[in-house]
VEXMI-882201 format. One record per residue (C-alpha): x, y, z; residue number from 0; residue in one letter. Coordinates in pm, whole numbers, plus 50000, padded with zeros to 5 digits. Layout:
@xx: X&yy: Y&zz: Z&nr: NUM&rest: A
...
***
This chain:
@xx: 50000&yy: 50000&zz: 50000&nr: 0&rest: M
@xx: 50134&yy: 50345&zz: 49906&nr: 1&rest: A
@xx: 50221&yy: 50588&zz: 50186&nr: 2&rest: A
@xx: 49972&yy: 50871&zz: 50231&nr: 3&rest: P
@xx: 50084&yy: 51197&zz: 50075&nr: 4&rest: T
@xx: 50145&yy: 51495&zz: 50299&nr: 5&rest: R
@xx: 50077&yy: 51858&zz: 50231&nr: 6&rest: T
@xx: 50375&yy: 52099&zz: 50259&nr: 7&rest: P
@xx: 50224&yy: 52243&zz: 50579&nr: 8&rest: A
@xx: 50190&yy: 51895&zz: 50730&nr: 9&rest: A
@xx: 50545&yy: 51800&zz: 50627&nr: 10&rest: A
@xx: 50695&yy: 52116&zz: 50780&nr: 11&rest: S
@xx: 50495&yy: 52064&zz: 51099&nr: 12&rest: A
@xx: 50612&yy: 51701&zz: 51122&nr: 13&rest: A
@xx: 50976&yy: 51799&zz: 51072&nr: 14&rest: S
@xx: 50942&yy: 52055&zz: 51353&nr: 15&rest: A
@xx: 50795&yy: 51795&zz: 51585&nr: 16&rest: G
@xx: 50451&yy: 51958&zz: 51584&nr: 17&rest: Q
@xx: 50114&yy: 51805&zz: 51501&nr: 18&rest: P
@xx: 50006&yy: 51866&zz: 51143&nr: 19&rest: P
@xx: 49757&yy: 52153&zz: 51091&nr: 20&rest: P
@xx: 49395&yy: 52061&zz: 51045&nr: 21&rest: S
@xx: 49219&yy: 52094&zz: 50713&nr: 22&rest: K
@xx: 49035&yy: 52402&zz: 50840&nr: 23&rest: G
@xx: 49360&yy: 52578&zz: 50925&nr: 24&rest: V
@xx: 49508&yy: 52495&zz: 50583&nr: 25&rest: V
@xx: 49191&yy: 52619&zz: 50411&nr: 26&rest: R
@xx: 49204&yy: 52940&zz: 50615&nr: 27&rest: H
@xx: 49565&yy: 53001&zz: 50519&nr: 28&rest: R
@xx: 49490&yy: 52946&zz: 50151&nr: 29&rest: S
@xx: 49201&yy: 53189&zz: 50172&nr: 30&rest: R
@xx: 49426&yy: 53438&zz: 50351&nr: 31&rest: H
@xx: 49668&yy: 53425&zz: 50056&nr: 32&rest: R
@xx: 49396&yy: 53466&zz: 49795&nr: 33&rest: V
@xx: 49196&yy: 53751&zz: 49950&nr: 34&rest: V
@xx: 49464&yy: 54024&zz: 49901&nr: 35&rest: P
@xx: 49485&yy: 53934&zz: 49533&nr: 36&rest: W
@xx: 49109&yy: 53967&zz: 49500&nr: 37&rest: L
@xx: 49133&yy: 54325&zz: 49622&nr: 38&rest: F
@xx: 49447&yy: 54410&zz: 49427&nr: 39&rest: A
@xx: 49336&yy: 54230&zz: 49112&nr: 40&rest: G
@xx: 49102&yy: 54497&zz: 48968&nr: 41&rest: P
@xx: 49362&yy: 54769&zz: 49025&nr: 42&rest: A
@xx: 49630&yy: 54553&zz: 48862&nr: 43&rest: A
@xx: 49407&yy: 54486&zz: 48560&nr: 44&rest: V
@xx: 49326&yy: 54857&zz: 48520&nr: 45&rest: L
@xx: 49695&yy: 54944&zz: 48555&nr: 46&rest: F
@xx: 49787&yy: 54693&zz: 48287&nr: 47&rest: A
@xx: 49512&yy: 54808&zz: 48047&nr: 48&rest: L
@xx: 49540&yy: 55185&zz: 48085&nr: 49&rest: F
@xx: 49908&yy: 55236&zz: 48176&nr: 50&rest: F
@xx: 50140&yy: 54943&zz: 48114&nr: 51&rest: A
@xx: 49995&yy: 54842&zz: 47776&nr: 52&rest: Y
@xx: 49980&yy: 55199&zz: 47632&nr: 53&rest: P
@xx: 50333&yy: 55260&zz: 47760&nr: 54&rest: L
@xx: 50465&yy: 54950&zz: 47590&nr: 55&rest: G
@xx: 50266&yy: 55020&zz: 47274&nr: 56&rest: A
@xx: 50403&yy: 55375&zz: 47250&nr: 57&rest: S
@xx: 50759&yy: 55246&zz: 47294&nr: 58&rest: L
@xx: 50705&yy: 54995&zz: 47013&nr: 59&rest: W
@xx: 50545&yy: 55265&zz: 46796&nr: 60&rest: T
@xx: 50853&yy: 55486&zz: 46838&nr: 61&rest: S
@xx: 51052&yy: 55224&zz: 46644&nr: 62&rest: F
@xx: 50806&yy: 55213&zz: 46354&nr: 63&rest: T
@xx: 50701&yy: 55429&zz: 46060&nr: 64&rest: A
@xx: 50389&yy: 55404&zz: 45849&nr: 65&rest: E
@xx: 50419&yy: 55270&zz: 45496&nr: 66&rest: S
@xx: 50091&yy: 55268&zz: 45302&nr: 67&rest: D
@xx: 49905&yy: 55291&zz: 45635&nr: 68&rest: G
@xx: 50089&yy: 54992&zz: 45785&nr: 69&rest: V
@xx: 50343&yy: 55030&zz: 46070&nr: 70&rest: P
@xx: 50687&yy: 54910&zz: 45959&nr: 71&rest: V
@xx: 50979&yy: 54847&zz: 46194&nr: 72&rest: W
@xx: 51253&yy: 55105&zz: 46127&nr: 73&rest: V
@xx: 51468&yy: 55069&zz: 46438&nr: 74&rest: G
@xx: 51624&yy: 55394&zz: 46565&nr: 75&rest: F
@xx: 51544&yy: 55587&zz: 46248&nr: 76&rest: Q
@xx: 51289&yy: 55812&zz: 46426&nr: 77&rest: Q
@xx: 51542&yy: 55898&zz: 46696&nr: 78&rest: Y
@xx: 51811&yy: 55979&zz: 46439&nr: 79&rest: R
@xx: 51558&yy: 56197&zz: 46259&nr: 80&rest: R
@xx: 51491&yy: 56378&zz: 46586&nr: 81&rest: M
@xx: 51856&yy: 56478&zz: 46625&nr: 82&rest: L
@xx: 51845&yy: 56638&zz: 46279&nr: 83&rest: Q
@xx: 51508&yy: 56811&zz: 46323&nr: 84&rest: D
@xx: 51553&yy: 57189&zz: 46370&nr: 85&rest: P
@xx: 51203&yy: 57233&zz: 46513&nr: 86&rest: A
@xx: 51257&yy: 56971&zz: 46783&nr: 87&rest: F
@xx: 51598&yy: 57111&zz: 46876&nr: 88&rest: L
@xx: 51448&yy: 57459&zz: 46895&nr: 89&rest: E
@xx: 51173&yy: 57332&zz: 47124&nr: 90&rest: S
@xx: 51440&yy: 57189&zz: 47356&nr: 91&rest: L
@xx: 51619&yy: 57523&zz: 47360&nr: 92&rest: L
@xx: 51291&yy: 57698&zz: 47445&nr: 93&rest: N
@xx: 51212&yy: 57478&zz: 47745&nr: 94&rest: V
@xx: 51579&yy: 57495&zz: 47846&nr: 95&rest: G
@xx: 51553&yy: 57873&zz: 47861&nr: 96&rest: L
@xx: 51234&yy: 57854&zz: 48065&nr: 97&rest: V
@xx: 51398&yy: 57594&zz: 48291&nr: 98&rest: L
@xx: 51708&yy: 57803&zz: 48355&nr: 99&rest: V
@xx: 51520&yy: 58129&zz: 48415&nr: 100&rest: V
@xx: 51178&yy: 58041&zz: 48549&nr: 101&rest: Q
@xx: 51245&yy: 57750&zz: 48784&nr: 102&rest: V
@xx: 51518&yy: 57919&zz: 48997&nr: 103&rest: P
@xx: 51317&yy: 58243&zz: 48998&nr: 104&rest: L
@xx: 51001&yy: 58065&zz: 49106&nr: 105&rest: M
@xx: 51170&yy: 57857&zz: 49376&nr: 106&rest: V
@xx: 51344&yy: 58167&zz: 49516&nr: 107&rest: A
@xx: 51016&yy: 58359&zz: 49516&nr: 108&rest: L
@xx: 50839&yy: 58064&zz: 49679&nr: 109&rest: A
@xx: 51106&yy: 58049&zz: 49950&nr: 110&rest: L
@xx: 51063&yy: 58420&zz: 50015&nr: 111&rest: L
@xx: 50685&yy: 58385&zz: 50034&nr: 112&rest: L
@xx: 50715&yy: 58084&zz: 50264&nr: 113&rest: A
@xx: 50940&yy: 58280&zz: 50499&nr: 114&rest: G
@xx: 50695&yy: 58568&zz: 50501&nr: 115&rest: L
@xx: 50393&yy: 58345&zz: 50562&nr: 116&rest: L
@xx: 50576&yy: 58178&zz: 50849&nr: 117&rest: N
@xx: 50621&yy: 58500&zz: 51047&nr: 118&rest: Q
@xx: 50435&yy: 58514&zz: 51377&nr: 119&rest: S
@xx: 50359&yy: 58886&zz: 51343&nr: 120&rest: W
@xx: 50164&yy: 58836&zz: 51018&nr: 121&rest: L
@xx: 49791&yy: 58868&zz: 51074&nr: 122&rest: R
@xx: 49538&yy: 58645&zz: 50891&nr: 123&rest: F
@xx: 49814&yy: 58400&zz: 50796&nr: 124&rest: R
@xx: 49565&yy: 58129&zz: 50702&nr: 125&rest: G
@xx: 49389&yy: 58366&zz: 50463&nr: 126&rest: T
@xx: 49713&yy: 58474&zz: 50297&nr: 127&rest: W
@xx: 49823&yy: 58113&zz: 50256&nr: 128&rest: R
@xx: 49494&yy: 58025&zz: 50088&nr: 129&rest: A
@xx: 49521&yy: 58329&zz: 49858&nr: 130&rest: I
@xx: 49870&yy: 58236&zz: 49740&nr: 131&rest: Y
@xx: 49769&yy: 57873&zz: 49689&nr: 132&rest: F
@xx: 49452&yy: 57953&zz: 49488&nr: 133&rest: L
@xx: 49630&yy: 57989&zz: 49148&nr: 134&rest: P
@xx: 49735&yy: 57624&zz: 49172&nr: 135&rest: A
@xx: 49369&yy: 57522&zz: 49207&nr: 136&rest: V
@xx: 49274&yy: 57707&zz: 48888&nr: 137&rest: T
@xx: 49262&yy: 57486&zz: 48581&nr: 138&rest: T
@xx: 49552&yy: 57524&zz: 48339&nr: 139&rest: L
@xx: 49342&yy: 57624&zz: 48039&nr: 140&rest: V
@xx: 49130&yy: 57871&zz: 48239&nr: 141&rest: A
@xx: 49423&yy: 58066&zz: 48378&nr: 142&rest: Y
@xx: 49602&yy: 58062&zz: 48040&nr: 143&rest: A
@xx: 49293&yy: 58214&zz: 47878&nr: 144&rest: V
@xx: 49285&yy: 58482&zz: 48150&nr: 145&rest: V
@xx: 49648&yy: 58571&zz: 48078&nr: 146&rest: F
@xx: 49570&yy: 58576&zz: 47707&nr: 147&rest: Q
@xx: 49303&yy: 58839&zz: 47772&nr: 148&rest: V
@xx: 49524&yy: 59038&zz: 48011&nr: 149&rest: L
@xx: 49813&yy: 59047&zz: 47762&nr: 150&rest: L
@xx: 49620&yy: 59143&zz: 47452&nr: 151&rest: K
@xx: 49796&yy: 59411&zz: 47252&nr: 152&rest: T
@xx: 49478&yy: 59615&zz: 47204&nr: 153&rest: D
@xx: 49273&yy: 59666&zz: 47518&nr: 154&rest: G
@xx: 49464&yy: 59428&zz: 47742&nr: 155&rest: G
@xx: 49483&yy: 59522&zz: 48109&nr: 156&rest: L
@xx: 49865&yy: 59508&zz: 48109&nr: 157&rest: A
@xx: 49892&yy: 59765&zz: 47830&nr: 158&rest: N
@xx: 49621&yy: 59979&zz: 47988&nr: 159&rest: Q
@xx: 49828&yy: 59989&zz: 48308&nr: 160&rest: F
@xx: 50141&yy: 60085&zz: 48114&nr: 161&rest: L
@xx: 49955&yy: 60365&zz: 47935&nr: 162&rest: S
@xx: 49895&yy: 60534&zz: 48272&nr: 163&rest: V
@xx: 50273&yy: 60592&zz: 48291&nr: 164&rest: F
@xx: 50292&yy: 60705&zz: 47928&nr: 165&rest: G
@xx: 50444&yy: 60380&zz: 47802&nr: 166&rest: L
@xx: 50346&yy: 60249&zz: 47465&nr: 167&rest: G
@xx: 50162&yy: 59919&zz: 47415&nr: 168&rest: P
@xx: 50372&yy: 59604&zz: 47413&nr: 169&rest: I
@xx: 50297&yy: 59321&zz: 47175&nr: 170&rest: D
@xx: 50318&yy: 59063&zz: 47453&nr: 171&rest: W
@xx: 50212&yy: 58753&zz: 47261&nr: 172&rest: L
@xx: 50331&yy: 58828&zz: 46907&nr: 173&rest: N
@xx: 50690&yy: 58934&zz: 46972&nr: 174&rest: D
@xx: 50927&yy: 58638&zz: 47034&nr: 175&rest: P
@xx: 51110&yy: 58792&zz: 47330&nr: 176&rest: A
@xx: 50797&yy: 58926&zz: 47501&nr: 177&rest: W
@xx: 50614&yy: 58600&zz: 47435&nr: 178&rest: A
@xx: 50882&yy: 58412&zz: 47631&nr: 179&rest: R
@xx: 50863&yy: 58667&zz: 47912&nr: 180&rest: I
@xx: 50483&yy: 58637&zz: 47919&nr: 181&rest: S
@xx: 50506&yy: 58258&zz: 47940&nr: 182&rest: L
@xx: 50760&yy: 58274&zz: 48224&nr: 183&rest: I
@xx: 50545&yy: 58529&zz: 48411&nr: 184&rest: A
@xx: 50231&yy: 58317&zz: 48381&nr: 185&rest: S
@xx: 50409&yy: 58002&zz: 48499&nr: 186&rest: L
@xx: 50563&yy: 58185&zz: 48794&nr: 187&rest: T
@xx: 50225&yy: 58332&zz: 48893&nr: 188&rest: W
@xx: 50059&yy: 57993&zz: 48897&nr: 189&rest: R
@xx: 50321&yy: 57778&zz: 49067&nr: 190&rest: W
@xx: 50503&yy: 58011&zz: 49309&nr: 191&rest: A
@xx: 50225&yy: 57991&zz: 49568&nr: 192&rest: G
@xx: 50199&yy: 57614&zz: 49531&nr: 193&rest: Y
@xx: 50569&yy: 57567&zz: 49603&nr: 194&rest: N
@xx: 50553&yy: 57828&zz: 49881&nr: 195&rest: A
@xx: 50300&yy: 57614&zz: 50068&nr: 196&rest: V
@xx: 50527&yy: 57309&zz: 50033&nr: 197&rest: I
@xx: 50828&yy: 57506&zz: 50156&nr: 198&rest: L
@xx: 50618&yy: 57650&zz: 50439&nr: 199&rest: L
@xx: 50550&yy: 57298&zz: 50563&nr: 200&rest: A
@xx: 50925&yy: 57239&zz: 50568&nr: 201&rest: G
@xx: 50985&yy: 57565&zz: 50756&nr: 202&rest: L
@xx: 50732&yy: 57473&zz: 51021&nr: 203&rest: Q
@xx: 50916&yy: 57148&zz: 51091&nr: 204&rest: S
@xx: 51223&yy: 57346&zz: 51204&nr: 205&rest: I
@xx: 51222&yy: 57410&zz: 51577&nr: 206&rest: G
@xx: 51220&yy: 57764&zz: 51718&nr: 207&rest: K
@xx: 51524&yy: 57687&zz: 51930&nr: 208&rest: E
@xx: 51738&yy: 57687&zz: 51616&nr: 209&rest: Q
@xx: 51632&yy: 58042&zz: 51536&nr: 210&rest: Y
@xx: 51707&yy: 58141&zz: 51895&nr: 211&rest: E
@xx: 52050&yy: 57972&zz: 51886&nr: 212&rest: A
@xx: 52140&yy: 58153&zz: 51566&nr: 213&rest: A
@xx: 52024&yy: 58484&zz: 51717&nr: 214&rest: S
@xx: 52238&yy: 58427&zz: 52027&nr: 215&rest: L
@xx: 52539&yy: 58363&zz: 51803&nr: 216&rest: D
@xx: 52483&yy: 58706&zz: 51646&nr: 217&rest: G
@xx: 52348&yy: 58587&zz: 51311&nr: 218&rest: A
@xx: 52111&yy: 58820&zz: 51130&nr: 219&rest: G
@xx: 51798&yy: 58721&zz: 50944&nr: 220&rest: T
@xx: 51976&yy: 58665&zz: 50609&nr: 221&rest: F
@xx: 52261&yy: 58469&zz: 50767&nr: 222&rest: T
@xx: 52016&yy: 58256&zz: 50967&nr: 223&rest: T
@xx: 51827&yy: 58159&zz: 50655&nr: 224&rest: Y
@xx: 52142&yy: 58096&zz: 50452&nr: 225&rest: R
@xx: 52336&yy: 57902&zz: 50713&nr: 226&rest: R
@xx: 52064&yy: 57735&zz: 50921&nr: 227&rest: V
@xx: 51727&yy: 57725&zz: 50746&nr: 228&rest: I
@xx: 51809&yy: 57664&zz: 50379&nr: 229&rest: V
@xx: 52044&yy: 57365&zz: 50446&nr: 230&rest: P
@xx: 51767&yy: 57194&zz: 50641&nr: 231&rest: Q
@xx: 51517&yy: 57272&zz: 50364&nr: 232&rest: L
@xx: 51738&yy: 57108&zz: 50099&nr: 233&rest: R
@xx: 51515&yy: 56798&zz: 50059&nr: 234&rest: P
@xx: 51206&yy: 57018&zz: 50020&nr: 235&rest: V
@xx: 51382&yy: 57251&zz: 49777&nr: 236&rest: I
@xx: 51497&yy: 56944&zz: 49583&nr: 237&rest: L
@xx: 51137&yy: 56822&zz: 49561&nr: 238&rest: F
@xx: 51018&yy: 57162&zz: 49434&nr: 239&rest: C
@xx: 51302&yy: 57184&zz: 49182&nr: 240&rest: A
@xx: 51249&yy: 56832&zz: 49046&nr: 241&rest: V
@xx: 50870&yy: 56866&zz: 49014&nr: 242&rest: T
@xx: 50910&yy: 57209&zz: 48853&nr: 243&rest: S
@xx: 51163&yy: 57069&zz: 48607&nr: 244&rest: T
@xx: 50926&yy: 56787&zz: 48514&nr: 245&rest: I
@xx: 50640&yy: 57034&zz: 48471&nr: 246&rest: G
@xx: 50851&yy: 57263&zz: 48251&nr: 247&rest: T
@xx: 50961&yy: 56981&zz: 48021&nr: 248&rest: L
@xx: 50596&yy: 56870&zz: 47993&nr: 249&rest: Q
@xx: 50482&yy: 57226&zz: 47916&nr: 250&rest: L
@xx: 50176&yy: 57227&zz: 47691&nr: 251&rest: F
@xx: 49861&yy: 57403&zz: 47810&nr: 252&rest: D
@xx: 50002&yy: 57748&zz: 47880&nr: 253&rest: E
@xx: 50206&yy: 57803&zz: 47566&nr: 254&rest: N
@xx: 49950&yy: 57631&zz: 47344&nr: 255&rest: Y
@xx: 49666&yy: 57853&zz: 47467&nr: 256&rest: V
@xx: 49872&yy: 58173&zz: 47482&nr: 257&rest: L
@xx: 50071&yy: 58155&zz: 47158&nr: 258&rest: T
@xx: 50013&yy: 57814&zz: 46993&nr: 259&rest: R
@xx: 50389&yy: 57768&zz: 47025&nr: 260&rest: G
@xx: 50468&yy: 58088&zz: 46834&nr: 261&rest: G
@xx: 50558&yy: 58342&zz: 46727&nr: 262&rest: P
@xx: 50822&yy: 58184&zz: 46502&nr: 263&rest: D
@xx: 50834&yy: 57883&zz: 46735&nr: 264&rest: N
@xx: 50961&yy: 58108&zz: 47017&nr: 265&rest: A
@xx: 50749&yy: 57926&zz: 47275&nr: 266&rest: T
@xx: 50736&yy: 57588&zz: 47106&nr: 267&rest: L
@xx: 50786&yy: 57306&zz: 47357&nr: 268&rest: S
@xx: 50855&yy: 56937&zz: 47284&nr: 269&rest: P
@xx: 50503&yy: 56840&zz: 47395&nr: 270&rest: V
@xx: 50340&yy: 57100&zz: 47168&nr: 271&rest: V
@xx: 50559&yy: 56976&zz: 46885&nr: 272&rest: Y
@xx: 50457&yy: 56620&zz: 46975&nr: 273&rest: L
@xx: 50091&yy: 56724&zz: 46953&nr: 274&rest: Y
@xx: 50141&yy: 56883&zz: 46612&nr: 275&rest: R
@xx: 50331&yy: 56581&zz: 46483&nr: 276&rest: T
@xx: 50090&yy: 56320&zz: 46614&nr: 277&rest: G
@xx: 49748&yy: 56479&zz: 46584&nr: 278&rest: F
@xx: 49792&yy: 56727&zz: 46299&nr: 279&rest: E
@xx: 50042&yy: 56546&zz: 46078&nr: 280&rest: Q
@xx: 49937&yy: 56195&zz: 46196&nr: 281&rest: L
@xx: 50302&yy: 56088&zz: 46220&nr: 282&rest: D
@xx: 50251&yy: 55868&zz: 46526&nr: 283&rest: F
@xx: 50589&yy: 55693&zz: 46512&nr: 284&rest: G
@xx: 50781&yy: 56018&zz: 46529&nr: 285&rest: Y
@xx: 50545&yy: 56157&zz: 46794&nr: 286&rest: A
@xx: 50603&yy: 55849&zz: 47012&nr: 287&rest: A
@xx: 50978&yy: 55890&zz: 46972&nr: 288&rest: A
@xx: 50952&yy: 56253&zz: 47087&nr: 289&rest: I
@xx: 50751&yy: 56142&zz: 47391&nr: 290&rest: A
@xx: 51015&yy: 55889&zz: 47493&nr: 291&rest: W
@xx: 51293&yy: 56141&zz: 47435&nr: 292&rest: A
@xx: 51116&yy: 56375&zz: 47678&nr: 293&rest: V
@xx: 51089&yy: 56090&zz: 47931&nr: 294&rest: V
@xx: 51464&yy: 56022&zz: 47907&nr: 295&rest: V
@xx: 51552&yy: 56391&zz: 47940&nr: 296&rest: I
@xx: 51327&yy: 56426&zz: 48247&nr: 297&rest: I
@xx: 51487&yy: 56121&zz: 48408&nr: 298&rest: A
@xx: 51842&yy: 56245&zz: 48342&nr: 299&rest: L
@xx: 51775&yy: 56597&zz: 48473&nr: 300&rest: L
@xx: 51595&yy: 56464&zz: 48780&nr: 301&rest: S
@xx: 51887&yy: 56233&zz: 48858&nr: 302&rest: L
@xx: 52135&yy: 56517&zz: 48804&nr: 303&rest: A
@xx: 51944&yy: 56739&zz: 49048&nr: 304&rest: Q
@xx: 51920&yy: 56458&zz: 49300&nr: 305&rest: Y
@xx: 52294&yy: 56382&zz: 49296&nr: 306&rest: F
@xx: 52381&yy: 56752&zz: 49302&nr: 307&rest: L
@xx: 52175&yy: 56814&zz: 49615&nr: 308&rest: F
@xx: 52291&yy: 56486&zz: 49768&nr: 309&rest: G
@xx: 52655&yy: 56581&zz: 49722&nr: 310&rest: R
@xx: 52594&yy: 56913&zz: 49893&nr: 311&rest: E
@xx: 52418&yy: 56734&zz: 50176&nr: 312&rest: K
@xx: 52710&yy: 56497&zz: 50242&nr: 313&rest: R
@xx: 52953&yy: 56786&zz: 50282&nr: 314&rest: R
***
């Protein structure tokens, strides 16, 4: 007669010198392993359908080109084409300019606002914090349309204000230089308060005794912030810088609504160029390649910022 088979649980219990678990215990353990998957299953299926599959499909599409309406594998041809495309290179220069000018300016302004909103002598601090955070709640298209109206050459509020001082009207949205300035101003207006609230949370985590110790050592307000406060806010500043960099490289709504990427491609961003290529020219292979190039650039810049701040922190 064959020896009765043992379940893994019974075998492990026997080797440990313990009585084997009952069938009810084994059934309960099996159910305990299955239940988490029942809850996580729908989320995993949705993730696979609406994120993982489109991501993989877009990566595959970036290596193809249409021939008579049929996708044909072309390898890295789309990426080589990108490096020789003047419009794409110009779009990178445009967002690079915004990144170099707007992000440091916005983070510095947010740090200044956070310091002001953290002062104990400021009355109605909660109200002021809500006011500065409100632009971030406004939808991207709505606030871009508002700026488009404000910056109109004829009848815009900005030019009406300048006329009070005898200054002529400025063609804010049709001159390349002023269009870039208008885009930077609108981005700073919207996101400075958002980052100020994040930095304010970091400021409030710093104990008052550190301010008092710096004051006893004879440090002024500027020295206290530079030597004591800012070093401790480095992780928060890093977060603001990285998220702002990602947002700048993904810039679409503001410059598309304000200038459609013009004039003369002065405010053209890679995502606007992607939109034109994919949905106006129907060149989906090249559009997918642009999207993945933006992903790689974002990853490299984020890593560079992380290691830069980390190196400063270790010193």
